[in-house]
N, C-alpha and C positions, 0 to 999 in steps of 0.2 A: 623399168630402169634396171640394168644389169650391174650389180655392185661387185661382181666377182672379178678378180684380177688374174690374168694368166701368170704362169711362173716367170716369164721373161719380164713382165711389168713389175712384179713383186721385187725381183732382184735389183731393179733399177731405182727403186724408191730409196733415197738416201736418208741418213739420220738427219733430223732437223733440230736446230738449237736457236733459241732466242734469249737475249739477256735484257732485263729491265732494271733500271737504276732508281733509287729513291723510293723503294716499296716499303711501306710501314708494315710492322708485324700484323696488325689487324687486316691490312689489305692482303697480305700473304695468306692468312687463315681463310679469309673470304674467298679468294681465288682457289685455294686448295679444295674447299668444300663445293664451290660452284663447278669446278672442272673434274670432279670425281667420276662423272659419268663418261669421260672420254677415255676409252681403253688404251692403256699403254703410256699415257702422258705422265711424265715425271717432272716434279718441281723441286728445285734445289734452292734453298734460301740461305744467304750468308750476309748478315749485317746490312740489310737494306737492298741487296742485289738479289734478283730472282731469275734463275735460268729455267726456261721451259724446254723440255727435251722429249722428242718423239723418236724412240729407237727404231732401227731398221730390223728387217726380218733376220738378217745375219746376227745382229746383236742378241736378239731373243733366242736364236738357236744355240749360240755359244753359252749363254747364261743357263739355259735349261739343261744342256749337256753337263756342264760343271755341277749343277745342282743335283742332277740324277746320280752322278758318280759319287758325290760327297754323301748323299743320303744312302746310297747302296753301301758305301764303306762303313758308315755308322751302324747300319743294320747288321752287316756281316760281323762287325767287331763288338756288337752289344753296347754301343755308345748311345746314351740318351741324347739325341739331337732333335731339336724342335725347329721346324721350318716355318718361316713367316713371310717368304717371298718378298714382295715389294711394298710391305706395309709402310705407312707414313710415320716417321719419327721426328719430333720437334721439341725444341727447348727454348722457351721465350727468354729465359735469363741470359742465354748466350746468343740469342738471335740467330738460331740455326734450325734448319729442317730439311728433310729429304726423304726419298724413297730409294733404298738400295736396290740393286738388280736382284739380289737374293740376300737373305740374312737368316741367321740361326742362333738359337740359345743352346748352350751345352749344359746338360743336367737339369736345369730348371729355368723357367721364364723369369726375366728381370725387367727393369724399366727400359733398357736398351739392349739390343742383341750383342752377343759375344763376338760373332763373326759376321762381317758384311762382305759381300762379293760385288765388285764393280767390273764391268766389261768396258774396255776402252778401245773403240774402233776409230773414233774421231776425237779430236781434242775438245775437252769441255771448256766452258767459258768461266767456270768457277773452280776453285781448288776444293775438291771434294774431301781430301784428307783433312783440310782445315775445318770443314763442316763436321766430319766424324770426330775430330779432336774435341770440338765444342760440345758434342753429344756424349763423349766419353766412351766410345765404342772401342773395346780392347784390341781387336784385330780386324784389319781390312785387307782383303785379298784382291789384287788387281790383275786382271788378265789383259795383256796388251801384246800385240804382234806375236802371238803364238807362245808367249811365256807367262809365267805366273810369279808375281811378287807378293810377299806377305809383309805387312807392316804391323808392328806391335806398338801400342801406346805405352811410352815410358815417361812418366811424369807429365810434362806438357807438350811432348812432341812424339812423332812416330819414328821408329827405327826399322829399317828393313831387316828381316830375319831370313834364315835359310830354312826354317821349319815352323810350323804352327805350334804354339804352346798349348792350345786346346786339343790338338790332334797330333801329338809328337811322332806317332808311329806311321802316319800317313806318308806313303812314298809319293812325293810331289813330282818326281821325274816320271813315274808311271802315270800319274794323273795328267800331266802335260802331254805325254806321248799319246795317250788314248784320246785326249781332247782334241788333238791335232789330226785325228783320222777323219777322212772325208765323209764317212757315213755314221750318223748318230747311233743307230742300232748296233753296228759293228763295234763302235767305240765302247758302248756299255758292256757288250758281251766280252770284249777283250779285257776290259777293266775287271769285270766280275771273275772271269777265269783266272786272271793273274792273282787276284786276292785269294781265291780258293786254293791256289797252289802254294801259298805261303803258310 
């Protein structure tokens, strides 16, 4: 049996989302541990609703490109940034759980990441900002339609910001411009070169 997909077939595989209602916390935890062996599968839990999400190749490419640039920036600027990818975060007290596309701790590891990155190519079935709010994640970066929005948790709600409070000197226009380039390698090189000229 040949499991290899050609490039044309890979590009046609869309993102897949399913929403289940009335899922108890114990059922969510059981499903999460049972489905851990399915590569790429993400589960988002919000007060009894469970979204199962299988990202597309394009989704994964964009998230890795942003991650590589952010990690390069931190390395070049001597910022202690700890990457945890799509680790599972959950909090039973607020009935919330998810796997970010990418996430980071700044300076030191904590219970929940300082920065979470979400790539939005198709509409989600649950409000992920509401999930992050219940987890207390301070910053959520959302890439959608070629632009980047940064949300900062203020009290009990998120406010859209023009700059990251964790990385205030990061040029977001440069990041977006490079992330919009068609070739991943060229984007990383352009981003690196621009950082070194500053």
